[in-house]
Every structure is written in structure tokens, then in C-alpha cells.
N, C-alpha and C positions, 0 to 999 in steps of 0.2 A: 601183552607184549609178544609179538611174533618172533620166534627164534627158528631160523631155517639154516640147514647145512648147505655148504657149497654144492654138494651133490644133488640136492633137491630144489635148488633155487630155480624159480620160473619168472623170467623178466615180465611176462604178461600180467603178473599179479601186482606190479608196481603202479602206484597212483600218487597224485600230488594234491595237497590241500593248503590253502593260504593260512599262514600263521597269524592269527588275529592279534597276537601280542607284539609282533614286529613286522612292519610293512615290507621289509627287505628279505624276509625269509619265507620259505615254503616247506611244510612238513612232507616227508616221503613215507608213504604207507605201503606195506606189503600185505596183501589180502585184507586190507582194511585196518591194519595195526602197524604201529611203529616198527621199523625194520631192524632186526638184530641178526647178523650173519655169523654163524658158527664155522670157524675155519678148521682146516686140517693143520698139520704141523708146519710152522713157518720159522724162519731164522731171523733173529734180531740183528739188524745191521749195526746197531749201536746199543748202548745201555739207555736207561731213562735219561732224557735230555730236557733241559729247561731253557726256554727262550725268554725274552722279556715279557711275553704275554701268556704263555701256556707251557705245559709239560707234554712231551710227546715221545713216541717210539717210531722208528723207521723199520718196517717189517717187509721182508723179502716176499715177492709175489711169484709163484710159479705160473705156468700157462693157464691152468684152470681158474685160479683166483683172478688173474689179470683179465681173462675173458669176461668174467662176471662184472668186475668193476668198470671195464670199458663199455660193456653193454648198458650198464646203469648210466654212465656218462652220456652215451648216445641218446638214451631215452630222455635224460634231463635236457639236453640240447634241443631235441625235438619239441619238448613241452614248452620250453622258454621261447623258441622260435614261433610256435603257433600262437602263443599268448603274450608276445613281447609288448604289445600295447598296455596290457594289464600289469605284467611283471616289471617291465622296465620303463614304462611311461610313454613309449612311442614304438612304432613299427620298426623292427630290425630284421635284416636278412639272416639266413642260416649261416652264411659265411662270416657275417659280423659276430654272431653269437659264438661260433667256433673260435674266432680270433680272441675273444675276451674270456673264453672258458678255461679254467685251470684244471687240467687233467688230474684225475685221482691217482692213476698209475704214473709214477715218475721213473726216469731213467729209460734206457733202451735195452742194452745187453744185460743189465742187472736191475730189473724192474723192482720197484718197491712202493709201498703206500706209507705215507706219514699220517699217523692217527694220534689225536690228542688223548690224554688219559682223563677219564671221567673223575669228577670229584669223589664219587663213591666207589672208585675202582676196587675190585676184589682180586687179590693175587693168591694163587695156590701153588704149592710145590707138587712134585710127582706123586706124593702120598696123600694129596688133597689137604695138606695142612695149610691153614689160613695164615699167610705171611703178608697180609695187606699193608701192615705198618712198616714194611722194610722193602720198598720198591728198588733200593739199591742192589738187591739180589738179582735183579734183571740186568744181565750184562751182555756185552757184545758177543755175537755168535751163539748165544743161547737158543735152544730150540723151544718154541712155545706154541700153544694153541690159544686163540683169543676169541672173544665174543665182540664183534665189531658192530657198533650202532651207527646207522646213518641218521644223524641228528636233524639235519635240514639241508636244503639248498639255499645258499645265500646269493641273492641277485641284486646287483647294483649296476648303474650305467657303465662302469669300467671293468667289472669283473663278475663272473658267475662261477660258483664252485660248490662242491659237496663238503659238508663238515662231518668227518668220521671220528668216532670216539671208541676207545677200548673200554668196555664195561667190566669184562672179566678176562683174566689171563692165567693160564696154567703153565708153569715151568716144567720142562721135562728133566728135572733134576731134583734131588732131595736137598732141602735147606735145613741145616741143623746148627744149634748153638754149641754142640759138643766140640771141645778142643782136643780131645784125645784121638790120636790117629790109630787106624786099624793096624799100622805097622808095629804097634806095641803088642805083639802077639805072645802066646805062651812060649814059643820057641825062643823068642828074645829073652824072656824072663829066665828060661833055663840056662841060656848062655851066660847071663849075668851071674847066676848062682854058681856056675862052674868056675867062672873067672874069680869070684870071691874066694872060693875054697882053694884055688890054686895060689892065690896071694897069701892066704893064711898059712898054707903049707910051706911056702917059700920063706916066710918070716919066722916060722917056728922050727925050721929044719925037718919038717914032715912029721913031728911028734906032738905038736900042739893041737888043741881043740878049738872050736869056735869061741869058747869062753876065754881062751888065752889072748885072743886078738883084741 
């Protein structure tokens, strides 16, 4: 499985192969291997969201990531256009493919990608603690790094799109089960001790001991 960073991504290494298990899908390979794209830090536009058919995250896209995803879209459109008779069953123009293509990058001023969560999704916190069983910890506006997998290009007469999945996610925060706040400090403890002795002194006229209280 190829893992490539956004910094090192090279569009010329992208290729396509027919998925023999599904006539409507094509696998996307990077340097001959399934593509996994390791991102830099992104912002979650929402928490983990469930639709009727799948669970997903909307992740913000900066200019660098948007450029990569848009270049992949362009290459997919070119491939489908050149092979439309095989892919879609009849010859189609590029303009027609562009009309039915569903862009990976959504939005204009606030660009984002909607990626499905893999069944075997691994989630880690900032300390690399595995919290995969608690995806509710991924919340709106969280900063994350993800491993995006381009599962396939899905091509049908009425729509062509890339199916992206999140295979791994690292939260830039620490997730803990501890309910004790850091505000319960030694100084707070000392203040409680002082207030206790003041109360004892007031009740005993200043002459009593702790044992009298």
C-alpha cells in the first residue's frame, strides 16, 4: 500500500485499472499501488456524521491539498473521456464528462472534502493513544491529520466521482477518561485547609483543637 505525503505527491504516478469485481468502478493506483495520501493538519468542519448509507467527515482543504485533489479530478476526467466507450458504454465528450463529474473539493471560499470513514478506521490522540472505539471524540473544529485512501473511481452513465475514505486519523488533542480537573491544585488544597482551621477557631473561641470540632 503506497503512502505518500502531500509534499511528495506526483500526479504523473497515477494510473487506473478496471475493478474486476464491479463493472462500474476503476481502481486508482499510485506508482502501481493503491493510493493513500497522508495530509498535514486539517480542520474538522463537523464531528463524525452519519447519513442513511455511510459515516463521514467534512475536512477543510487549504490551497495545497485542494490543488492535489483537483489535479486528481482532472486526470480522472481525462481518463474517462479518452475511454468513455469502455467506461460508460458509449463515446462521450469531455464537456459531457465534466457535467456529470462530482468534484472532490466542495465549496468555494471554504473548500472541503467529504470523506467516508473506513470500517477499520484507526483513531489516535495527540499522544498516539488508540481511541478507535470512541469516534465521538472527533468534534467540530478539531485539528486532525488523516490518511486519505482513494478507494476507486465510480463511473455510471449519470455520474462519475472519486470515493475517498479516511483510514487513519490523528487528533491534535489528548483524550482522557480522567474526570479530575487540573484546577484541583495544591494551592486549592491549602486554601481549603486554611478555611477549615478558621472555622474551627471561630467555633471554639480560638482555644479548641481539631479534635474538639
